[in-house]
C-alpha positions, 0 to 999 in steps of 0.5 A, a space after each residue: 501500499 502507497 501512502 502517497 497520496 492519489 488522483 482518481 484513476 491515476 498511479 501513485 505521485 511520487 515524490 517529484 510530481 510538481 502540480 499547479 495546487 488548483 484541485 477542486 474541493 471534490 477532489 484530492 491528490 496532486 494534479 500533474 497537469 502542468 508544464 514541467 520545469 527546468 532550472 532551479 526556479 521557484 520549489 513547488 509544493 510536494 503531494 503532501 503540501 498539495 493534500 494538505 492545501 486540499 483538504 484545508 480548501 474542502 474543510 472551509 467549503 464543506 457544510 457540517 454533515 458533509 465533512 463525512 464525506 470528505 474524510 472519505 475523499 480523503 481516505 480515498 487518496 490516501 490508501 485507506 479503505 474508510 474513514 469514519 467520524 464520531 462525536 462524543 454524544 453531551 452527557 459523554 456517554 457514547 460516542 455517536 457517527 456523524 454519518 447514518 450507518 455506524 452505529 454508536 460506541 461506548 466511551 467506557 468500554 470501546 478502543 474507541 472509548 478509550 482513545 478518547 479519555 486517554 487523548 490518544 492514538 488505540 489500535 483495534 484489530 478487526 476480522 479480515 485482517 483490517 486494523 482501524 486506527 482510532 485518533 481523538 478529535 481534540 480542537 486545542 484542549 477541549 474534545 469533540 469525539 474520535 475518527 477510526 482509519 481502517 485499512 490492511 496496514 497504515 504506515 508512519 507516513 499514513 498515521 501522520 496524515 490520519 493526524 492532520 485530518 483529525 486536527 483539520 476536522 476538530 477546527 472545522 467542527 468546532 467552527 460551524 458548530 456555531 451556525 449548524 443544528 446539525 452536531 447538537 442534533 447527533 448529539 443529543 438523545 433526549 428534546 432538550 428542555 427550554 431554560 437548558 438551551 437557552 443556558 447552553 447557548 451561552 456555554 463556552 468550551 466544555 474544557 479550556 487550556 494552555 501550556 500552564 493551566 486547563 479548566 474542565 467543567 461539566 453540568 447535569 441533567 444535561 438535558 434539564 439544567 435550569 440555573 447553573 452555568 459555569 463559565 472561563 476564559 483564557 488572557 494570557 497571563 490570567 485564566 479567570 473562571 466562574 461557576 453560577 448558581 442561580 435561584 430557581 429551576 425555570 425559565 426565570 433561574 435560567 434569566 438570572 445565570 444569562 443575565 449574570 454570565 453577560 454582566 460577568 463577561 463584560 466586566 472581564 472584557 473592560 479589564 475590571 478588577 475582580 471586586 468591580 467583574 463581582 459588582 457589575 454582576 450584581 447592580 445587572 441583576 439588581 437593576 433587571 431582575 430585582 427579584 433573583 438572586 444568584 450565588 457562584 464564585 468568580 476566581 482569577 488563576 495567575 499563569 505565571 505565580 499560581 496564585 489564586 484569587 476568587 470572591 464567594 457570593 455565598 456558594 459551597 467552599 472550592 475544594 483543593 486537591 493535591 496529590 491526589 487527596 482533597 486538603 480537608 477546608 483549605 480554601 474555605 472563608 468567611 461567606 459573603 451574601 449571593 448577587 442580587 437585590 440582598 447583596 446590593 442592599 446589605 451594601 455589601 463590601 466583597 472580599 477578595 482571597 488568595 491561595 498560592 497554589 502547587 504545580 500539579 494542584 486543582 481546584 474544585 467548585 462545585 454548585 449545591 446541588 451536587 452535596 444536596 443529592 439524596 442516596 438509595 437510603 433517602 440520606 444526604 448525598 453530603 461532602 464526605 461522600 463526595 469527597 471520597 468520591 472526587 478522591 476515587 477519580 483523581 487517584 488513578 492520575 487521569 486528565 483533569 477532563 477524564 477525571 471530571 468526567 468520571 467524577 459526575 458520572 459515578 454521582 449520576 450512576 449512585 442516582 439511576 442517572 435522576 437527578 432533582 436539581 442541578 449538579 455543576 463540577 467545574 475542575 482547573 488544574 495548575 502545571 506551569 512548564 517543567 512540572 510535569 
């Protein structure tokens, strides 16, 4: 099997083939119809460069649900049997095919799921001497799904081209999902309730990060959230995070959280200080929704030093995880009122708390819907059981996004996937270069 790109009806493209680079978005492989050049003229693009150029052009032009066909044309060009594209569902339990035909794959029990969980290549042997190389679809730090490349043999060069495809597909999916309902439809297994639909429209990517830090979050019940939300954003020097919990569990709760998120972002983008940011949210809620209030933690992590600064507005205190242990009351500070009319009437001066993190530290923020769950016997789940669940989820040394996925699933499984209140978790990890 050749790992060089091929044109339909043409033989293998050799390393010396020079093309015009004008292949249309529905074709792959070098166009060798141009006139031969002599002498030391400008360097001509090789087959790999042409393939990459054509892939990018096709990805830009493709509609969302044309991506499986684009991937298959790429497979034909490089000598693969097929390439299948899977997206993870909204609860991160199943990998759902982007094209009709293949069955969904479970994240926890399949080789494809292992590639998703580990952020790494996995190889699966099939019948008739075929193999599948499963590669994660990751845009920045956010896991989107996997691709499966099937062939009889996959060499290093071919695997490199599959990684190139996975990178282009991940960026393409991220750029197109905001303007299309196709991806949302494929990744949902239930009808989204209106408050949840509204809040999810405001949410940032589930995971963001760089070489210094990663922040990842989950919300449940996935299709019925009412007043919980999270936000996170990176600047060159700082990670900004927020976790919010509005009073109630209805559309008014969702509106309250939406206003709080808008106020938070508006102040943050104006380079407000942390206390100014909280004041902006508070005045917005008191002015527009005077009968509503919202608890929350708004925090900033300085990337170079690891200094964590936060305001706690009537919310459960964050938890500090160090060396796979939850440090007792390490980030507990005196409570202040929720944001909104109550705090405005009390004329609160917001306190900024500080804690110097150590490399590898994780900070977990959560809403009270987690600890106020009821066990099968009717007892409250409580902070102690929650802490035990955190320790089990982090003990295996999984990356932060996977540890959080396992944590929320362990909580949901205790409740038969039925929650009475919103449960939101946000986990950040400070990991400066040279410490891993």
